[in-house]
C-alpha positions in Angstrom: 86.3 83.5 81.7 89.3 81.3 82.1 92.6 81.0 85.1 95.7 82.8 84.8 98.5 79.3 83.0 99.9 79.6 86.7 96.2 79.0 87.8 95.5 83.0 89.4 92.6 84.9 87.6 93.1 87.8 85.8 92.6 91.7 87.3 90.0 91.9 85.0 87.4 90.0 83.3 85.6 91.3 80.8 82.0 90.5 80.0 80.4 91.0 76.0 78.1 91.2 74.2 74.5 88.8 76.0 76.2 88.7 79.9 77.3 92.4 79.7 73.1 93.5 78.7 71.8 91.3 81.2 74.5 92.7 83.7 73.4 96.4 82.5 70.1 95.9 81.7 68.2 93.2 83.1 69.4 92.8 86.5 70.1 96.8 85.9 73.8 96.8 88.2 75.7 100.0 87.8 79.3 100.5 88.7 80.8 99.7 92.5 78.7 96.4 92.5 79.9 93.5 93.8 79.2 90.6 90.9 80.0 86.5 91.7 81.4 84.8 89.0 81.1 80.7 88.5 83.7 78.9 86.7 82.0 75.4 86.2 84.6 73.8 88.2 83.5 74.6 91.4 85.3 77.6 91.9 83.3 81.5 92.5 85.4 84.2 91.7 84.5 87.9 93.5 84.0 90.5 91.3 82.9 94.3 91.4 81.5 96.2 88.4 84.2 98.9 87.6 83.2 99.8 83.9 80.1 99.5 81.7 80.0 100.1 78.3 77.2 99.2 75.5 78.6 96.0 74.9 80.5 95.2 77.8 81.0 95.1 81.6 84.4 95.3 83.1 85.3 93.5 86.5 87.7 93.2 88.6 89.0 90.7 90.1 88.6 90.9 94.4 89.1 87.1 95.2 88.5 83.7 95.0 86.8 81.2 97.3 84.7 77.5 96.5 81.3 77.6 95.3 
């Protein structure tokens, strides 16, 4: 996940293939579950699952904080 050019994260985040499989099948997360994403630069993005498909999981961005 990359922040937008102005530094703000996108409103929605799409996890594809392997990441989506891990979230939906391995962790068995469902719509409405919270999820924290780390960007490797010291920020944590708080999000919530809004859609699960076979090959992708869509997250709604909620907040950002330092990890």
